[in-house]
N, C-alpha and C positions, 0 to 999 in steps of 0.2 A: 156155414156154407156160405161163404160171399160170392153171388154171380147166380145167374138164371138159366142156363145152358144144359144140352144134355149133362154133360162131365160134373156139372153141379149136381144132376138130380139122382145120377149113378153114385155120388159120394154120400149126400146126405142119407138118403138110403143105406147104403152101407153101415154107414158110423149107427143107425137106428138097431140094425141087424147083430152088429158088435157088441151091442150095450147099453147105446146112450139114451138118458135118460129124455135128455131130449134134445131136438135135432132143428135146426134152424134153416132157410134161404134167406139170409138178407139180399133183397136186392131193390132198386133204385129207380125200379118203374113200377109201374102197375101189372097183376096180374096178365091185361092183355097182352103188354108188351113184353110178353116170358120169352127168350128165344126159343128154349126148350118146346121138346115136340110134348104136344096136347096129352096124347098118352102119361108121357114120362109124369107130366105134371100130377096130373089126375092119380094117376098111383102112388106117387109120392105123397099125396095128400090123403092118400085110404091106409098109407101105411103110418102114419101121424107124423108125417113133418109138417111143421109150422111154416108157416109163411110170412114173413115181415116185408111187404111189399111197401113200398113210395119212403123205403128207407134206405141211405146211406152210409156206409163206415167211417168214421171220422179218425181212430187209433182202436190201439188195442190195449189195454189195460192190463200191467202183470204186478205180481209182487217184488221182494225184496229178492225170495230166492228164482225169478225169472219166471216163473208160471205162470201162465193167461189168468185171467180172473175175471174178464169182463171186454166189452165189444160198445165203445161208446158210439151212437149214432144218431143222426139228424133224419128227422120226417122231412119228407119230399112232398112234390105237388108238380104234376105236368103242365108245364108250358107251351110254347106253340112250337111246331113240330123242325126238326132241327135237318141235317144235309142228308140226313138216310131214312127220310120220313117219320121218325117215329119222335112222338112228343116231346122234348126235350126237359128231363127234371130238375126241379128248382128246388130248391133249400127256402124249408120254414124257418125263419128267425126263430132264435132261441128255444127251438123244438129238440134241442139235444135231451139224449136219456142213455142209459147204459143198459145192454140186456149182460146179465147173470150168464158167463160160459165159461169154461175151461180148456176150450181149444177152439180154432180159428184156423178155415181150412179156404186161403183165396182158389176160384175158381172161376176167373174174370177174363178170360181170353188166351191164346198159346203166340208164340212167335219162333222164330230160327233164334238159338244160340249164337250172338255175333262172336262166340271164342271161336264157334266153325271156319268163318270166313278167316280170320284173324292168322291162325295155325295154320288155315290150307291155303296160302296161296295161289298156289297151283293150281285150284279147284275153282270153277266155274259159278257164280253165286246169281240168281234173279234181284230182282230192285229191289225184293222182299225180304232178301236173307236165305232163299230157302237154295237147297241145290239143285241147279241147271243139272239135265239130264239130257239125253239124245231123244229119248220117250220115254213116255210111262210103261208101255210095252217092255222096254229091255230095265230099264233102271240105269242106264252108263251113263257116268260121268264123264267130264273132261279130263278126269285125273285115271290113267291106264289104270286096267284090274279092281275101280274102285265101283262099287253101284249101289244106289241109294231107291227107297222108295217110301210112301207112307207119308204122313204129316210132314216130314223133312222136304219132303218135295213138292207137295200138295195144297199145305198150311195145312190148319184143322180140318178133318175129316171122320169118318168111321172106322170104326175095329176092322169092318169087311173089308173097305177097299185098302187099308193097310196090308190086310192080308193077301189080298190078293196081288199087290205091287211085289210082296214076298215071294209069293209064287211066280210070278212074270220073271223077278230078277233069278229068282234061283236060277230057271231055266236059260237063262241068257249068261249066268255063271258058268254054268253047266257048257254050253257051247264054246264060253272062251275058255276053259280049260282044254276044251279036247283042239279045236283049231288055232289057239294063242291070236285069236285077230281084234283088232280095237277099230273102233270108228276114228275119221278126223275130225275132231272138233272143229273145224276150220270149215267146214262142209261135209253135211249141213250145221249150220249153226243149234245150238239144243235152245229147244224150245220152252217156255216159262209155263207149268199149267197153270189151267186158269183155277183162280180161288174158291174156295168148298164153298156150296151154298152154309148159309147160316140160320 
């Protein structure tokens, strides 16, 4: 697993539960900088996840048939803080090594699929490429009859928030089907949801 967030912890723990002999978290910063919740990290450790911290992936190594055989990595050290306030990982020259694996799962962030904006030009999107909605309470988009909620509106967040958005949108859909009224996207203008805390 490449990454250090909550999704990475869920995925690597699932891999172990499904029978993986070894499961690794490959993360370019230290344990203190892991963005996952501390309890998620602790649970992963208790289940047998191996942490390859201060390690950055360089390339996936495959065989002639196209199957993964390894992950070439580079050791890192922490330098000065970057714009986010976290210490910036700096590569150690000549520290390359190969981690023997048969699968690599990237879990290094999420973003809106750019195809949405390209294929739905009559719908408004935020500057970050997420769907603009009247409010998260209704999930009404600027395209009549189309509702949205969850990560495509807020950015990466929790399943609980996505489920809540689905419930709210469901009630708004029910109301729309009964009265066939839609909001005027020109007034008020759709609000951009605040990015979820990481």
